[in-house]
C-alpha positions in Angstrom: 11.0 59.3 -51.4 11.8 62.9 -50.7 13.1 63.5 -54.2 9.9 62.1 -55.7 7.7 64.3 -53.6 9.8 67.4 -54.4 9.7 66.6 -58.1 6.0 66.1 -58.0 5.5 69.4 -56.2 7.7 71.2 -58.7 5.7 69.9 -61.7 2.5 70.9 -60.0 3.8 74.3 -59.3 4.9 74.8 -62.9 1.5 74.0 -64.1 0.0 76.7 -62.0 2.9 79.1 -61.9 1.9 82.7 -62.5 5.0 83.4 -64.4 4.4 80.6 -66.8 0.8 81.6 -67.2 1.7 85.2 -68.0 4.2 84.2 -70.6 1.3 82.7 -72.6 -1.0 85.6 -71.9 -1.5 87.7 -74.9 -3.3 90.7 -73.4 -2.1 93.9 -74.9 -0.8 96.3 -72.2 -0.4 93.6 -69.6 2.7 93.9 -67.4 5.7 92.0 -68.7 8.5 92.6 -66.2 7.8 90.6 -63.0 4.4 89.7 -64.4 4.0 86.5 -62.5 5.0 88.1 -59.2 2.7 91.0 -59.9 -0.2 88.6 -60.7 0.4 86.7 -57.4 0.6 89.9 -55.4 -2.6 91.2 -57.1 -4.4 87.9 -56.1 -3.1 88.0 -52.5 -4.1 91.6 -52.2 -7.7 90.7 -53.2 -7.6 92.0 -56.8 -11.0 91.5 -58.4 -10.2 90.9 -62.0 -6.9 89.3 -62.9 -8.2 88.1 -66.3 -8.9 91.7 -67.3 -5.6 93.1 -66.0 -3.2 90.3 -66.9 -5.0 88.3 -69.5 -4.8 85.1 -67.3 -6.4 83.8 -64.1 -4.3 83.9 -60.9 -3.0 80.6 -59.5 -5.2 79.0 -56.8 -2.5 79.2 -54.2 -0.9 82.6 -55.0 0.9 82.9 -51.7 2.7 79.6 -52.2 3.5 80.5 -55.8 4.9 83.9 -55.0 8.5 82.9 -54.2 8.7 80.5 -57.2 7.3 83.2 -59.5 9.7 85.8 -58.1 12.7 83.5 -58.8 11.6 82.7 -62.3 10.7 86.3 -63.1 14.2 87.3 -61.9 15.8 84.7 -64.2 13.7 85.9 -67.1 14.7 89.6 -66.7 17.2 89.5 -69.7 14.2 88.7 -71.9 11.4 90.7 -70.3 13.3 94.0 -69.9 13.9 94.4 -73.7 10.4 93.2 -74.4 9.0 95.9 -72.1 11.2 98.5 -73.9 9.8 97.4 -77.3 13.0 95.6 -78.4 12.2 92.2 -80.0 14.6 89.7 -81.4 13.4 87.7 -84.4 16.1 85.3 -85.1 16.2 82.6 -87.8 18.5 79.8 -88.4 20.3 78.7 -91.6 21.9 80.7 -94.4 
C-alpha cells in the first residue's frame, strides 16, 4: 500500500516537476543550470512572470517540488553545465 502511494506521488511530481518543465522550455536566454530549482524559488518568492523569464509556468506546489527539482538538477549538472557554456554534443549512431 505504501509503495503504491509513493509511486503515485512520484509520477504526479514528475508531471509537474519544474526541472522536467524547464528541459522542454525553449525560451532563449532562460537559465539552464539549476533551472527547475530557480523556477521553484522564483515562484515561492512571489515572482510575477515565470513564463516570460523561464519559458514555462511554475508548478502549482513549488515548495513541495523544490527538493525534488534540486535533486534532479544536481543529477543533470553534467549535461547542463556544458550547455550553459555553449558546448553541445550532437552524436549519431552507425558508421
